[in-house]
N, C-alpha and C positions, 0 to 999 in steps of 0.2 A: 763514457758510459759503457758498462759491461753489457754483454748480450743478455744475461739473465734479468738485469734491471730494465732493459728496454722491453723485454717480453712481459714483465709484470706491468709496466706502464701501458703498453699497447693493448694488452688483453686482460685488464684487471677483472672485468666481469667474467670473461672466459676462465680466468684463474679460480674465481669463486665457484663457478659451476663445476670445474674440474675437481676442485677440492671436495665438493659435496658428493660427486660421483665416487671419488676415491674413498671417502669416509663410508659411504653406503656399501661399497664393494668390500671394504675391510671388515665392517660389521657382519656382512653376509658370510664372508669367509670364516670369521671367528665362530659364527653360529653353526655353520656346517661342520667345522672342525670339532666343536664342543658336542654337537649332536652325534657325530661319528664316534667320539670317545665314549659318550654315554651309552650308545647302542652296544658297543663292544663290552662295556662293563655289565650291561643288562644280560647280554648273552652269556657271559661268564657266570653271573649269579644264577641264571636259570639252569645251568649244568650242575649246580651244587645240590647235595642231598637235603640240606636244611633250608630249602627255599621257603617253605611255609613259615618257619620260625623267623627267617629274615624279613619276610613280608609283614609279619605281625609286629616285629620290632620297628620296621620302617613306618608302619601305620601309627604306632604309638608315638614315635618321634615327631611325625607330621602333625598329629593332634596336639602334642605339647607345644610345638612351634606355633601352630595356629592360635592356641590359647594365649600364648605369650604375645603374639602380634596383636590380637584383639585387645588384650589388657593394656598394651602399650599405646595403641592408637585410638581405641574406642572408649575406654574407661575414663571417666572424669576423676581426677585426683580428689581424695577426701579433703574436706574443708580443714583449714589450719587449726581452728578451735577444736574440731572433732579429734584430730590427731593428738593435740595436747591433752584433751580429756581422757582419751584411751591410755596415753602415757601415764597420766596421773593415777588412773585406776590400777594399772599394773604395778605401780610403785606403792600403793596404799598398803597392801598386806605386808610388804617388806618393812615399811615404817612402823607397823603395829598400830596404825590409827584406825 
């Protein structure tokens, strides 16, 4: 039996606890790193002369993303027969009926 296998058998519970701690530490490190990068980017943006325009564009994009997210998750899809009826109405003038 190898030393690593014996360690896993003897401390299986400790291994799971250790993995959980390592995962949390890894997520925290990633969050801190990402936050640091975001703050650096924000500082760079604040130094630009077109900050107001960038802020307006960012607001517009966030509103559009929010609208898409709500449409995707909150809206009930139209009924199948309603979709067919709309399709038929759009084709009617093309058919000359």
